[in-house]
Every structure is written in C-alpha cells, then in structure tokens.
LOFIMI-625692 format. One record per residue (C-alpha): residue number from 0; x, y, z. Coordinates in steps of 0.5 Angstrom, whole numbers, plus 500, padded with zeros to 3 digits. Layout:
REM residues N
num; xx; yy; zz
NUM; X; Y; Z
...
This chain:
REM residues 341
num; xx; yy; zz
0; 382; 388; 393
1; 388; 385; 390
2; 394; 383; 395
3; 399; 385; 396
4; 397; 391; 399
5; 400; 398; 397
6; 400; 400; 405
7; 403; 395; 410
8; 404; 398; 416
9; 405; 397; 424
10; 404; 402; 429
11; 408; 403; 435
12; 405; 406; 441
13; 410; 411; 444
14; 406; 415; 447
15; 404; 410; 453
16; 411; 407; 453
17; 417; 410; 450
18; 422; 406; 447
19; 430; 408; 445
20; 431; 411; 438
21; 436; 405; 437
22; 430; 400; 438
23; 425; 404; 434
24; 431; 403; 428
25; 432; 396; 429
26; 424; 395; 429
27; 424; 398; 422
28; 429; 393; 420
29; 425; 388; 423
30; 418; 390; 420
31; 422; 391; 413
32; 424; 384; 413
33; 417; 381; 414
34; 414; 385; 409
35; 412; 391; 411
36; 413; 398; 408
37; 410; 403; 413
38; 412; 404; 421
39; 406; 408; 424
40; 409; 412; 431
41; 403; 414; 435
42; 406; 420; 439
43; 401; 424; 441
44; 405; 430; 444
45; 412; 426; 445
46; 416; 430; 441
47; 419; 437; 443
48; 419; 442; 438
49; 420; 450; 438
50; 413; 451; 440
51; 412; 445; 445
52; 418; 445; 449
53; 414; 443; 456
54; 415; 436; 456
55; 421; 433; 460
56; 427; 431; 456
57; 427; 424; 459
58; 419; 423; 457
59; 420; 426; 450
60; 424; 426; 443
61; 427; 431; 440
62; 426; 433; 432
63; 433; 430; 431
64; 431; 423; 435
65; 425; 423; 430
66; 430; 425; 424
67; 435; 419; 426
68; 429; 414; 426
69; 426; 417; 419
70; 433; 416; 416
71; 434; 409; 418
72; 427; 407; 416
73; 428; 410; 409
74; 434; 406; 408
75; 430; 400; 410
76; 425; 402; 405
77; 420; 404; 410
78; 416; 410; 410
79; 415; 413; 417
80; 408; 416; 419
81; 407; 420; 425
82; 400; 420; 429
83; 399; 427; 433
84; 392; 427; 437
85; 389; 433; 435
86; 382; 432; 439
87; 382; 427; 444
88; 387; 423; 447
89; 392; 429; 448
90; 394; 427; 454
91; 401; 428; 453
92; 400; 435; 451
93; 396; 437; 457
94; 400; 433; 462
95; 404; 440; 461
96; 400; 446; 465
97; 402; 451; 460
98; 397; 447; 455
99; 391; 447; 460
100; 388; 454; 457
101; 387; 450; 450
102; 383; 444; 454
103; 376; 442; 453
104; 376; 441; 460
105; 380; 447; 462
106; 375; 449; 467
107; 375; 443; 471
108; 372; 436; 471
109; 370; 432; 465
110; 364; 429; 462
111; 364; 422; 466
112; 368; 424; 472
113; 375; 425; 474
114; 379; 431; 473
115; 384; 429; 467
116; 385; 434; 461
117; 385; 430; 455
118; 382; 434; 449
119; 383; 440; 445
120; 378; 445; 445
121; 376; 446; 437
122; 372; 453; 439
123; 379; 456; 441
124; 383; 460; 436
125; 389; 458; 440
126; 388; 451; 439
127; 388; 452; 431
128; 394; 456; 432
129; 398; 452; 436
130; 397; 445; 432
131; 398; 449; 426
132; 405; 451; 428
133; 407; 445; 432
134; 405; 440; 426
135; 409; 445; 421
136; 415; 444; 426
137; 414; 436; 426
138; 413; 435; 419
139; 420; 438; 417
140; 423; 431; 419
141; 417; 427; 417
142; 418; 427; 409
143; 412; 422; 409
144; 406; 424; 404
145; 402; 422; 410
146; 400; 425; 417
147; 395; 421; 422
148; 391; 426; 426
149; 388; 421; 431
150; 380; 423; 432
151; 378; 417; 436
152; 374; 416; 442
153; 373; 424; 443
154; 368; 423; 449
155; 369; 430; 452
156; 368; 434; 446
157; 362; 439; 447
158; 364; 439; 454
159; 367; 447; 455
160; 362; 452; 455
161; 364; 455; 448
162; 363; 448; 445
163; 357; 446; 449
164; 353; 452; 446
165; 355; 450; 439
166; 353; 443; 440
167; 346; 446; 442
168; 346; 451; 436
169; 349; 446; 431
170; 349; 439; 433
171; 355; 435; 436
172; 356; 431; 430
173; 357; 438; 426
174; 362; 441; 431
175; 366; 434; 430
176; 366; 435; 422
177; 368; 442; 422
178; 374; 441; 426
179; 376; 435; 422
180; 375; 439; 416
181; 380; 445; 419
182; 385; 439; 421
183; 385; 437; 414
184; 386; 444; 412
185; 392; 444; 416
186; 395; 438; 413
187; 393; 441; 406
188; 398; 447; 407
189; 403; 442; 409
190; 403; 438; 403
191; 400; 432; 407
192; 395; 427; 406
193; 391; 426; 413
194; 389; 420; 416
195; 384; 419; 422
196; 381; 413; 426
197; 374; 413; 424
198; 370; 410; 430
199; 366; 417; 432
200; 363; 417; 425
201; 359; 411; 428
202; 355; 417; 432
203; 354; 421; 426
204; 354; 417; 420
205; 351; 423; 416
206; 357; 427; 417
207; 361; 423; 413
208; 358; 427; 407
209; 361; 433; 410
210; 368; 430; 410
211; 374; 431; 405
212; 374; 426; 400
213; 382; 425; 400
214; 382; 423; 408
215; 384; 416; 409
216; 379; 413; 414
217; 383; 408; 419
218; 378; 403; 420
219; 380; 399; 427
220; 376; 393; 429
221; 378; 388; 434
222; 373; 383; 434
223; 375; 376; 432
224; 369; 375; 427
225; 367; 381; 422
226; 361; 379; 418
227; 362; 381; 410
228; 356; 385; 411
229; 360; 390; 416
230; 363; 390; 423
231; 359; 391; 429
232; 360; 398; 432
233; 365; 400; 438
234; 360; 403; 442
235; 352; 404; 444
236; 348; 398; 441
237; 353; 395; 437
238; 349; 395; 430
239; 352; 393; 424
240; 354; 397; 418
241; 359; 396; 412
242; 363; 402; 413
243; 368; 399; 407
244; 362; 399; 402
245; 360; 406; 405
246; 367; 409; 404
247; 367; 406; 397
248; 361; 409; 395
249; 363; 416; 397
250; 370; 415; 394
251; 374; 415; 401
252; 380; 411; 402
253; 381; 406; 408
254; 386; 402; 411
255; 383; 396; 416
256; 386; 396; 422
257; 387; 390; 427
258; 390; 388; 433
259; 394; 382; 434
260; 389; 376; 435
261; 390; 372; 429
262; 382; 371; 428
263; 381; 378; 428
264; 387; 379; 423
265; 385; 374; 419
266; 377; 376; 419
267; 379; 384; 418
268; 384; 382; 412
269; 378; 378; 409
270; 373; 383; 409
271; 378; 388; 407
272; 380; 385; 401
273; 373; 385; 398
274; 373; 392; 398
275; 378; 397; 395
276; 382; 399; 401
277; 389; 402; 401
278; 392; 396; 405
279; 392; 395; 413
280; 395; 398; 419
281; 397; 393; 425
282; 395; 397; 431
283; 399; 396; 438
284; 397; 399; 444
285; 399; 400; 451
286; 405; 396; 451
287; 409; 392; 457
288; 416; 392; 457
289; 416; 385; 454
290; 411; 386; 449
291; 415; 387; 443
292; 419; 380; 444
293; 413; 377; 445
294; 409; 379; 439
295; 414; 379; 434
296; 411; 372; 431
297; 404; 376; 430
298; 407; 382; 427
299; 411; 377; 422
300; 405; 373; 421
301; 401; 379; 419
302; 407; 382; 414
303; 407; 375; 411
304; 399; 375; 410
305; 399; 382; 407
306; 405; 382; 403
307; 403; 375; 399
308; 399; 375; 393
309; 394; 371; 395
310; 390; 370; 402
311; 392; 364; 405
312; 392; 365; 413
313; 395; 358; 415
314; 401; 359; 410
315; 402; 366; 413
316; 402; 363; 420
317; 407; 358; 419
318; 411; 362; 415
319; 411; 368; 419
320; 412; 364; 426
321; 418; 360; 422
322; 421; 367; 420
323; 420; 370; 427
324; 423; 364; 431
325; 429; 362; 426
326; 432; 356; 429
327; 426; 354; 433
328; 425; 346; 433
329; 418; 343; 430
330; 415; 343; 437
331; 416; 350; 439
332; 414; 352; 432
333; 407; 348; 433
334; 406; 350; 440
335; 407; 358; 438
336; 402; 357; 432
337; 397; 353; 436
338; 397; 359; 442
339; 397; 364; 436
340; 391; 361; 432
C-alpha cells in the first residue's frame, strides 16, 4: 500500500484517564504538527447525554465539551472519531446502577469470577434501544464519517440465561456476529461507517463471512516481530493467520494498530504496507499522569513514518525525536533514540 497512508490516527484513552478539554485540544495540535490527521477518543461511556445522565460531572464530559474538542481539532485539520464500547469494556456505563438491567452480568457473577459488570447483553431489546438513542445523541457533535464501537475482549458474552440459551442453540460466534450486524445497522442509520477491534474473530473466523463488508477492522497486534505470513493470535494457542490478506480477499478494509514500542510500530507498518490498508491507528491505553509527555517522541516518530512517502523507520526515528524535542542537544537526541529503538 503506497504511503503516506490515508488515515493516520492516534488514540487517547479517556475512559481510564480523563484529561482536561484544553489538553485534548492541545494534543490535537501536537499530532497535526507531526503528520497525523485523525484523533481517536476512547470514551466508553465518558460522555453524558440526555439519555445517559448518570455519570458524575467530575467523572464525565458534556456534549459541549466534546463539541469544543471537535471544532478545535477540525481547525487543525484533524478528524475526531469517538469510541463507544457497545459490548464488552462497558465499565463506564455499568459503573452507574441505573444501567445494571442491561448488563450481561445483571444476575451476579462473571465467567471468570468477580462481580463487576462490563458487558452489554445483546439479547435484551433494551440494549439496542438504549445504544441507538445514546449514539444518536453523541454523534450530533461528532461530524466524522466514522464511529468506532469497540467489540474487543468480550469475555462474558453468553453469560446471562438469555444469551446462554442462544449460545447452545446458535453458537457463540453466531451470537457475536448477529450483534455486530445490529450495531452496524445503528451506524448505517446514523450515516456513519463502523470501526471495530478485530480480535474476537480469532475464535470464530468463519463468522467473518457474515460480517458487513464496509466495517473497518482495527487490527491490533503488539508483538515486536510480525511475520509477513501474519501475526500470532492474541489468545489461545497463538496460531498465525494472515488477517490482512483475509480482509483483502473478502473486500474488508482495515487499519493496523500498534502500541508505542518502535519495533512493534516498524514491524506492523511493514506488514500493513504490503496490503491494501486504509492506514494506521497508534493506540494508547491505561495512561499514567506522566504518560503523554514521556511518549510524545514515540508518537512523533509514528507520525513521521506514516506520513512519509517511503518506508524508512531509521529516518522517521531521527526526524520524530528531533521534532518532539526541539532544541535538544545531540547527546540527548541519541539517548532517546537508543531507548526507543
């Protein structure tokens, strides 16, 4: 796939660590200056809307907050794509007792122990009704043509009595695929193109044939080395599968999604450029209070790599570090490059 890529995105994990609106706006400026054109906000249920007013003000954003971010980012040439987890990883929603009736774990317990609620039940009509309304309200301030609905690591799918019965009757993979299609229908009604994490298809690869062709698969792999025949699976027996080739064969678009390690970034970029991917999404998860400052050089390097017309990791490393640390001396630049490499 020729470079620079069409979509060059960075994700902020605001579900695990809220940031002030001013910071998010300044971060949009930062990534725009280093070659990115998309900011992905991992929100889960961080935004209050008329249908979801249960989160405390100090632990959530308003629609006006998000509108301000979007307007600032668009002025900088950056599209803003929200991520709302509509199956697993819905902890922000289920931290609110009012949402408990829609949880897969609503009758207590979880598949692997514990009592936390984190998964929407796909068998309840109320789930579809709530998410349809919530997403309709949310996208009023997100004009992006894209909407990311999560779908990763859905360990408790099939846990409640309703879903367990469907599992026995139809298969767990079919239950997952049917809910993906329902969520895609919501996106269609909203005029959005759906993105999703692709890891759960490792359990049910045959269900990919039942997936709408215009969903964008976010192919996240964090290994240092990704072979050209495909990445190892995230779970289970760690078998290899060339997912990008499979997506091409089935006419499905994809993004490659590294974390911050330079070997991982370089390897997955090399893998992605050999296929017809839309671009890349640099993921950032579970941040600490010093995360953003500490990893700005890494983000700048990724931006240089993906916005270049050639695949040249050493050059991107040098240019990215120098751009992220203006005025730094030669020794400092070399030390940071060595640590990152």
